[in-house]
C-alpha positions in Angstrom: 100.4 106.9 140.3 97.4 107.6 138.2 98.5 111.2 137.8 101.9 109.9 136.5 100.2 107.6 134.1 97.9 110.3 132.7 100.9 112.6 132.1 102.6 109.7 130.2 99.4 109.2 128.2 99.2 112.9 127.5 102.8 113.1 126.3 102.3 110.0 124.1 99.2 111.6 122.6 101.1 114.9 121.9 103.9 113.0 120.3 101.5 111.0 118.1 99.7 114.2 117.1 103.0 115.9 116.2 104.1 113.0 114.0 100.8 113.0 112.3 100.9 116.8 111.8 104.4 116.6 110.3 103.3 113.7 108.0 100.4 115.8 106.7 102.2 119.1 106.5 105.4 118.0 104.8 103.8 116.9 101.4 101.6 120.1 101.5 104.7 122.3 101.9 106.5 120.4 99.1 103.6 120.9 96.7 103.4 124.6 97.6 107.1 125.1 97.0 106.9 123.4 93.6 103.8 125.5 92.7 102.0 122.3 91.8 98.4 121.8 92.8 97.3 118.2 93.4 94.4 117.4 91.1 92.3 114.3 91.1 93.3 112.0 88.3 90.6 110.4 86.0 93.2 108.8 83.8 93.1 105.1 82.9 95.7 102.6 84.0 97.3 102.7 80.6 98.0 106.4 81.0 99.3 105.9 84.5 101.6 103.2 83.1 102.8 105.5 80.4 103.4 108.2 83.0 105.4 105.8 85.1 107.5 104.7 82.2 108.2 108.4 81.3 109.1 109.2 84.9 111.5 106.2 84.9 113.0 107.2 81.6 113.5 110.7 83.0 115.2 109.4 86.1 117.4 107.1 84.1 118.4 110.0 81.8 119.2 112.3 84.8 121.3 109.5 86.3 123.2 109.0 83.1 123.9 112.7 82.8 125.1 112.9 86.4 127.3 109.8 85.9 128.7 111.2 82.6 129.5 114.5 84.3 131.2 112.8 87.2 133.3 110.5 84.9 134.0 113.2 82.3 132.4 111.1 79.5 129.8 111.8 76.9 126.2 111.3 78.1 125.4 109.1 75.0 128.2 106.8 75.8 127.1 106.4 79.4 123.5 105.8 78.3 124.6 103.1 75.8 126.8 101.5 78.4 124.0 101.4 81.0 121.5 99.9 78.5 124.1 97.2 77.5 124.7 96.3 81.2 121.0 96.2 81.9 120.5 93.9 78.9 123.3 91.6 80.0 122.0 91.5 83.6 118.5 90.7 82.4 119.7 88.2 79.9 117.4 86.1 77.6 114.4 84.8 79.4 115.1 86.6 82.6 112.6 88.9 84.2 113.0 91.6 86.9 111.4 89.4 89.5 112.6 85.9 90.5 110.2 83.1 89.6 107.8 82.1 92.4 107.9 78.5 93.5 104.9 76.5 92.7 102.2 75.9 95.2 103.3 72.3 95.5 106.9 73.3 96.1 105.8 75.8 98.9 103.6 73.1 100.5 106.4 70.6 100.4 108.8 73.2 102.1 106.1 73.8 104.7 105.7 70.1 105.4 109.5 69.8 105.8 109.7 72.7 108.2 106.8 71.3 110.3 108.4 67.9 110.4 111.6 69.4 111.6 109.8 71.5 114.2 108.1 68.3 115.5 111.5 66.5 115.6 113.0 69.5 117.5 110.2 69.4 120.0 108.9 72.9 119.1 105.6 71.5 117.9 103.6 68.4 118.6 102.4 66.3 115.6 98.9 67.3 116.4 99.9 71.0 116.1 101.7 70.4 112.8 98.7 68.6 111.4 96.4 71.4 112.5 98.7 74.0 110.7 98.7 71.9 107.6 94.9 71.5 107.7 94.5 75.3 108.2 96.8 76.1 105.3 95.0 73.7 103.0 91.7 75.3 104.1 93.0 78.7 103.1 93.1 80.1 106.6 96.7 81.3 106.2 98.0 82.9 103.0 100.5 80.6 101.5 100.7 77.3 99.6 97.1 76.3 100.1 94.5 75.8 97.4 93.8 78.9 95.3 97.4 80.1 95.3 98.0 83.8 94.7 95.0 86.0 94.7 93.1 84.5 97.6 91.5 87.0 100.0 90.8 89.5 97.3 94.3 89.6 95.9 95.4 90.0 92.2 92.9 87.3 91.0 90.1 89.4 92.5 88.0 87.0 94.4 88.7 84.5 97.2 89.3 80.9 96.2 90.3 81.7 92.6 
């Protein structure tokens, strides 16, 4: 049986190595076909943001051209219509991302879920209390003190 297990392990190892090889080779081949050579970037975040905005604008323009061709309409009309729809969809005061609930709201929802779990017999009250205490101590990411940015997140340092 140990011989069968070692063959299985060997096959799994070969499969993993193959997947890794394809994952490394595919981008290299893509760069080679485009004639591009990857170079380290020493640009600032502002330049990267500008590059991203330019890439997004290029993609949107290509999309508008393809849509105009498909519909048999002028590209400028399609671009104007897309901008109008985007503005209507966004609306005044709306952002791309939904607003995150406050820490208090998240903690309230957690308390409700824990209470329901205790009622359903999935947790004991002691377990629910321990979970609440752990969240408040910052052991779990979530509605505890510090909010977003704990554990080295966007705010930078834990507890801020």
